[in-house]
VMD Tcl script that draws the C-alpha trace (Angstrom):
set ca {
  {110.50 52.85 122.67}
  {111.83 56.21 124.31}
  {115.57 56.06 124.58}
  {116.81 55.15 127.95}
  {118.87 57.58 130.05}
  {121.79 56.97 132.58}
  {121.28 56.78 136.19}
  {120.79 60.04 137.55}
  {118.76 61.61 134.59}
  {116.36 64.33 136.02}
  {112.68 64.01 136.96}
  {111.78 65.38 133.90}
  {113.34 62.56 131.78}
  {111.34 60.28 133.68}
  {108.20 62.06 133.42}
  {108.70 62.12 129.68}
  {109.23 58.14 129.27}
  {105.87 57.82 127.85}
  {105.07 56.21 124.03}
  {103.22 59.18 122.96}
  {106.42 61.44 123.28}
  {109.90 61.22 121.40}
  {112.85 63.32 122.82}
  {116.25 63.38 121.76}
  {118.19 64.73 125.11}
  {116.76 64.94 128.51}
  {116.29 68.74 128.48}
  {118.36 69.36 131.72}
  {119.43 72.97 130.47}
  {115.95 73.77 128.90}
  {114.06 76.47 129.92}
  {111.58 76.25 127.16}
  {109.40 73.26 125.77}
  {108.37 72.97 121.94}
  {105.85 70.27 121.21}
  {105.58 69.33 118.10}
  {102.39 67.14 116.24}
  {102.83 65.39 112.92}
  {100.66 65.56 110.06}
  {98.29 62.85 108.85}
  {100.38 59.85 108.39}
  {103.39 61.39 109.85}
  {105.27 60.21 113.04}
  {107.69 61.98 115.76}
  {110.57 60.96 113.49}
  {109.44 63.85 110.97}
  {110.51 66.27 113.51}
  {113.90 64.62 114.56}
  {115.96 66.67 112.25}
  {114.72 69.68 114.24}
  {116.56 68.51 117.31}
  {120.02 69.25 115.61}
  {118.85 72.76 115.24}
  {117.72 73.26 119.01}
  {119.84 75.75 121.30}
  {120.17 74.28 124.69}
  {117.52 76.36 126.02}
  {114.67 74.71 124.21}
  {113.60 70.80 124.46}
  {112.02 69.55 121.83}
  {109.18 66.95 122.43}
  {107.73 65.09 119.37}
  {104.18 63.60 119.76}
  {104.18 59.86 118.47}
  {100.68 58.52 117.39}
  {100.06 55.00 117.81}
  {100.28 52.69 114.65}
  {103.83 54.02 113.16}
  {107.40 53.73 113.90}
  {107.94 52.05 117.30}
  {104.34 52.03 117.84}
  {103.25 50.40 114.52}
  {101.48 47.51 116.63}
  {99.69 49.99 119.32}
  {95.97 50.02 118.92}
  {94.94 53.17 116.74}
  {92.64 55.85 118.53}
  {89.10 56.09 117.39}
  {88.97 59.83 116.88}
  {90.26 63.36 117.56}
  {88.93 63.46 121.12}
  {90.60 60.25 122.20}
  {93.89 61.47 120.46}
  {93.84 64.61 122.47}
  {93.01 63.43 125.64}
  {96.08 60.90 125.39}
  {98.40 63.52 124.01}
  {97.15 65.88 127.12}
  {97.80 62.89 129.45}
  {101.31 62.38 128.06}
  {102.18 66.43 128.07}
  {100.53 67.59 131.46}
  {103.41 66.39 133.41}
  {105.99 68.26 131.58}
  {104.42 71.80 131.68}
  {106.63 72.87 134.24}
  {108.23 75.55 131.83}
  {106.71 77.69 129.12}
  {105.87 75.96 126.00}
  {104.97 76.28 122.45}
  {102.82 73.80 120.53}
  {103.47 73.36 116.74}
  {101.54 71.53 114.39}
  {101.85 70.66 110.37}
  {98.54 69.91 108.90}
  {96.44 67.77 110.66}
  {98.65 68.52 113.67}
  {97.52 72.25 113.76}
  {94.11 71.12 114.46}
  {95.29 68.60 117.48}
  {97.57 71.48 118.61}
  {94.52 73.81 118.51}
  {92.38 71.04 120.55}
  {95.23 70.22 122.70}
  {95.60 73.72 124.05}
  {91.76 73.64 125.11}
  {91.99 70.13 126.46}
  {94.75 71.47 128.71}
  {93.16 74.76 129.66}
  {90.19 72.40 130.37}
  {92.28 70.50 133.05}
  {93.54 73.74 134.64}
  {96.97 73.37 132.97}
  {99.12 76.35 131.99}
  {98.54 77.52 128.40}
  {101.04 77.70 125.67}
  {103.13 80.52 125.07}
  {102.57 80.46 121.24}
  {100.36 78.29 119.01}
  {102.36 77.72 115.56}
  {99.69 76.30 112.95}
  {101.58 74.89 109.90}
  {99.99 74.25 106.29}
  {96.13 73.96 107.47}
  {93.09 76.38 107.58}
  {91.67 76.82 111.01}
  {89.26 74.18 112.81}
  {85.97 75.20 111.23}
  {87.00 76.64 108.24}
  {89.44 73.87 106.67}
  {88.02 72.13 103.60}
  {87.19 68.38 104.69}
  {86.39 65.66 102.13}
  {85.87 61.95 102.39}
  {89.35 60.84 101.26}
  {89.47 58.19 103.83}
  {86.56 56.48 102.11}
  {88.09 56.22 98.70}
  {90.17 53.66 97.38}
  {93.99 53.24 97.31}
  {94.19 55.05 93.83}
  {92.34 58.41 94.92}
  {94.35 58.29 98.17}
  {97.37 57.75 96.30}
  {97.05 60.73 94.14}
  {96.06 62.91 96.94}
  {99.47 61.91 98.84}
  {101.01 62.86 95.32}
  {99.37 66.26 95.05}
  {100.64 67.32 98.53}
  {103.92 65.93 98.03}
  {105.91 64.47 101.01}
  {105.52 61.12 99.88}
  {108.09 59.91 97.11}
  {106.92 58.08 94.23}
  {109.03 55.12 94.86}
  {107.06 54.30 97.94}
  {103.64 54.74 96.07}
  {105.02 52.73 93.68}
  {106.03 50.00 95.67}
  {102.94 47.73 96.70}
  {103.96 46.57 100.10}
  {105.14 50.19 101.24}
  {102.33 51.66 99.86}
  {99.84 49.57 101.77}
  {101.50 50.36 104.98}
  {101.53 53.97 104.29}
  {97.79 54.25 103.21}
  {96.85 52.53 106.03}
  {97.80 54.99 108.36}
  {97.06 57.78 106.27}
  {93.66 56.71 105.70}
  {93.19 56.34 109.67}
  {94.32 59.73 110.21}
  {92.51 61.06 107.19}
  {89.13 59.83 109.20}
  {90.29 61.21 112.19}
  {90.68 64.76 110.45}
  {87.74 64.61 108.28}
  {85.37 63.66 110.88}
  {86.62 66.10 112.94}
  {84.26 69.09 114.07}
  {85.53 71.97 115.81}
  {83.09 72.92 118.77}
  {82.43 76.43 119.45}
  {84.87 77.80 122.25}
  {86.44 80.93 123.48}
  {89.48 82.24 121.71}
  {92.70 81.23 123.02}
  {94.99 83.68 124.56}
  {98.33 83.35 123.02}
  {99.43 84.23 119.71}
  {98.90 82.39 116.77}
  {101.51 81.86 113.94}
  {100.53 80.74 111.03}
  {103.24 79.08 108.93}
  {102.75 77.86 105.19}
  {104.27 77.16 101.90}
  {103.09 80.09 99.29}
  {102.08 77.17 96.97}
  {100.44 75.04 99.33}
  {97.34 73.47 97.75}
  {95.84 73.66 101.34}
  {96.70 76.84 102.82}
  {98.39 78.80 100.40}
  {98.93 82.65 100.04}
  {95.57 83.32 98.89}
  {93.65 81.80 101.65}
  {96.16 83.18 104.00}
  {94.60 86.55 103.09}
  {91.10 85.69 104.80}
  {91.81 86.28 108.46}
  {95.15 84.20 108.30}
  {93.05 81.20 106.88}
  {90.60 81.69 109.82}
  {93.21 81.22 112.75}
  {92.69 85.01 113.58}
  {89.26 84.55 114.83}
  {90.65 81.78 117.32}
  {92.60 84.01 119.65}
  {92.24 87.10 121.45}
  {96.21 87.75 121.00}
  {97.62 88.58 117.64}
  {97.89 86.52 114.52}
  {100.85 86.30 112.14}
  {101.20 84.79 108.69}
  {104.84 83.83 107.59}
  {104.79 82.79 103.96}
  {107.67 80.23 102.83}
  {108.53 79.22 99.08}
  {107.19 75.68 98.79}
  {104.19 73.53 98.87}
  {102.44 71.53 101.37}
  {105.63 70.15 102.68}
  {107.69 73.65 102.34}
  {108.98 73.04 105.87}
  {111.20 70.06 104.83}
  {113.40 72.14 102.24}
  {113.28 75.15 104.37}
  {113.81 73.40 107.88}
  {116.41 75.73 109.03}
  {114.29 78.97 108.32}
  {110.82 77.38 109.57}
  {113.03 76.54 113.08}
  {114.92 79.48 113.22}
  {111.34 81.67 112.93}
  {109.82 79.33 115.60}
  {112.71 79.91 117.80}
  {112.52 83.80 117.49}
  {108.89 83.98 118.35}
  {109.46 82.01 121.37}
  {112.23 83.94 122.47}
  {114.09 86.79 120.31}
  {117.29 85.90 121.95}
  {117.33 82.15 120.97}
  {119.43 80.97 118.02}
  {119.68 78.01 116.38}
  {121.96 75.02 117.30}
  {124.86 73.74 115.59}
  {125.12 69.89 117.18}
  {124.82 66.89 114.39}
  {123.35 63.57 115.01}
  {124.60 60.36 113.53}
  {123.21 58.77 110.41}
  {121.17 56.08 112.22}
  {117.61 56.40 113.16}
}
mol new
graphics top color blue
foreach p $ca { graphics top sphere $p radius 0.5 }
foreach p [lrange $ca 0 end-1] q [lrange $ca 1 end] { graphics top cylinder $p $q radius 0.2 }
display resetview
């Protein structure tokens, strides 16, 4: 559940009280919003460390897909369209400020679909879209990993990094992780991007230079295909690392995102306690 706010909290805090949204302050001093979408198998908690790096001017909202963390028992969505529609319902009341979308891996495809769904609903468009660790919808290589056995799926997670060997070696933990990953892989592997007009916002492609999904070589081809999806400029930023480059390079990534949102922004310095 979203953490409660004290009496007198802003109307915005009330509007953000959705199971789909995780937030770590009430955004009272914010003038910009950053909406982050997780990777396959990921959760809103993946972005929690970013909150400590946000300046007061930026409110961080992380999307929580069902079936994980506090939403473990919530029914799963059936596909990309249902997922995007539900996320659009949750964020639509919060678009009273300029905002940007950030998606990592599967989250980048969700972010792109979300931008189009919000436009279809007549909502303001994002100021920027940050696509991390995945080629553009329609060009990303997809397979049938969601149909493979646990050993194959575990090998894929090991290839990408981001899942500790201890988790994959523990039968109970592995079953929990693989169930969520398999579901999300089914969503992204069955997703077929429909032809749409290009977006009007800049797209910033961020990735690890050694990422097996979208490394340096693939970025040379029209920024992994993202350059064809906007009428504005497309920029590529490579970081050292693999598919989960943004964990060890967190401060650099957040600083890059903030500078692109507004050059006057700097990263914050507050810290969070160690409790989840």
